[in-house]
C-alpha positions as CSV (number, residue, x, y, z in Angstrom):
1,M,0.0,-0.1,-0.1
2,I,1.3,3.5,-1.0
3,N,1.4,5.9,1.9
4,P,0.0,9.3,0.8
5,F,1.7,10.9,3.7
6,D,5.4,10.6,2.7
7,D,8.2,12.9,2.8
8,K,6.9,14.5,-0.5
9,Y,3.7,15.1,1.0
10,Y,5.0,16.8,4.1
11,M,7.5,18.8,2.2
12,R,4.8,20.2,0.0
13,Q,3.2,21.3,3.4
14,A,6.5,23.2,4.3
15,L,6.5,24.8,0.7
16,Q,3.1,26.1,1.4
17,E,4.6,27.7,4.5
18,A,7.4,29.1,2.4
19,E,4.7,30.6,0.1
20,Q,3.2,32.2,3.1
21,A,6.4,33.9,4.0
22,L,6.9,35.0,0.3
23,Q,3.4,36.7,0.5
24,E,4.6,38.7,3.6
25,G,7.8,39.9,1.9
26,E,10.1,37.4,3.7
27,I,12.6,34.9,2.5
28,P,10.4,32.1,1.3
29,I,11.5,29.4,3.8
30,G,9.0,27.1,5.5
31,A,9.0,24.4,8.0
32,I,6.8,21.9,9.7
33,V,7.1,19.2,12.5
34,V,5.5,15.9,12.2
35,C,4.9,13.6,14.8
36,E,3.3,10.3,14.5
37,G,1.9,11.3,11.2
38,Q,0.4,14.6,12.5
39,I,1.7,18.0,12.0
40,I,2.3,19.6,15.4
41,G,4.3,22.7,14.5
42,K,4.5,25.0,11.6
43,G,6.4,28.1,10.7
44,H,7.9,30.4,8.2
45,N,10.5,33.1,8.2
46,R,9.4,36.1,10.0
47,T,12.5,38.0,10.6
48,E,11.4,41.1,8.8
49,K,7.7,41.3,10.4
50,L,9.1,40.6,13.9
51,L,12.4,42.4,13.5
52,D,14.2,39.6,15.0
53,V,17.1,37.6,13.3
54,T,16.3,34.3,15.2
55,A,12.6,34.3,13.9
56,H,13.5,31.5,11.2
57,A,11.2,29.0,10.0
58,E,12.6,26.3,11.8
59,M,12.7,28.2,15.2
60,Q,9.0,29.0,14.8
61,A,8.1,25.4,14.0
62,I,10.2,23.9,17.0
63,T,8.5,26.4,19.5
64,A,5.0,25.4,18.1
65,A,5.9,21.7,18.2
66,S,7.3,21.9,21.8
67,E,4.3,23.9,23.0
68,Y,2.0,21.3,21.4
69,L,3.9,18.5,23.2
70,G,4.3,20.3,26.5
71,G,8.1,19.6,26.5
72,K,11.4,20.7,24.8
73,Y,12.6,17.5,23.3
74,L,11.4,16.4,19.8
75,K,13.1,12.9,19.8
76,E,10.2,11.2,18.0
77,C,9.5,14.1,15.5
78,T,10.6,15.0,12.0
79,L,11.2,18.5,10.9
80,Y,10.6,19.2,7.1
81,V,12.1,22.3,5.9
82,T,12.4,23.7,2.4
83,V,16.1,25.0,2.9
84,E,19.0,23.3,4.8
85,P,19.0,24.7,8.2
86,C,21.7,27.5,9.1
87,V,24.0,26.9,12.2
88,M,21.6,28.6,14.7
89,C,18.7,26.4,13.6
90,A,20.7,23.3,13.6
91,G,21.8,23.9,17.1
92,A,18.5,24.5,18.4
93,L,17.3,21.3,16.5
94,G,20.4,19.6,18.3
95,W,19.3,20.9,21.6
96,A,15.6,19.6,20.9
97,Q,17.2,16.1,20.0
98,I,15.0,16.2,16.9
99,G,14.6,12.6,15.6
100,K,14.8,13.6,11.9
101,V,15.5,16.3,9.6
102,V,14.4,16.4,6.0
103,Y,15.2,19.4,3.8
104,G,14.6,20.3,0.1
105,T,17.6,22.1,-1.0
106,S,21.1,22.8,0.3
107,D,22.5,26.2,1.4
108,N,26.1,26.1,0.4
109,K,26.7,29.4,1.8
110,R,25.1,29.4,5.2
111,G,23.8,25.8,5.7
112,F,25.1,23.7,8.7
113,K,26.6,20.9,6.8
114,N,29.5,23.3,5.5
115,V,29.7,25.6,8.6
116,A,29.2,23.2,11.7
117,P,28.3,19.6,10.4
118,K,28.0,18.3,13.9
119,A,25.4,20.9,15.1
120,L,22.7,18.3,15.1
121,H,22.1,15.6,17.7
122,P,24.3,12.6,16.8
123,K,21.3,10.5,16.7
124,T,19.5,12.8,14.3
125,E,18.7,11.3,10.8
126,I,19.2,13.7,8.0
127,I,17.5,13.3,4.6
128,E,18.3,15.7,1.8
129,G,16.9,16.7,-1.7
130,I,13.2,16.0,-1.2
131,L,11.5,18.2,-3.9
132,E,14.8,19.8,-4.4
133,E,13.9,21.5,-7.5
134,E,10.8,23.2,-6.2
135,C,12.4,24.3,-3.2
136,K,15.6,25.6,-5.2
137,E,13.2,27.3,-7.6
138,Q,11.2,29.2,-4.9
139,M,14.5,30.7,-3.4
140,T,16.0,31.4,-6.8
141,N,13.0,33.2,-8.0
142,F,12.7,35.3,-4.7
143,F,16.4,36.4,-5.0
144,R,16.2,37.1,-8.7
145,L,13.1,39.7,-8.1
146,K,15.2,41.2,-5.2
147,R,18.3,42.1,-7.4
């Protein structure tokens, strides 16, 4: 039987969050946290609106998921995010002990893999490249219009 709620399904939900960021004039990055097949946290970049450099999509989703669960650890959860997390977000995910991180496109300039590859918890599973072209295109189009 085919599971309709696979990594692509959840990444599409993260892409919807990224679209919301775009509509608000933010860099289009979206994130969701899934636990036992249920979305328990979501977020998109809000750094401009909140005037807060820490208001990244991942941070918003982590906070929402932690509030939902009533605890700070997300060991049984998966984060889906359209772009590879930065070092700050990877550090927060490490402290939350997230079980799995799935991202769409790499960030060769500010992504954690190049800057701090051990920022995530050692047990965190990493999957990259889910809906990579859609995630990359969303970012490319945004910056093309900005320049």
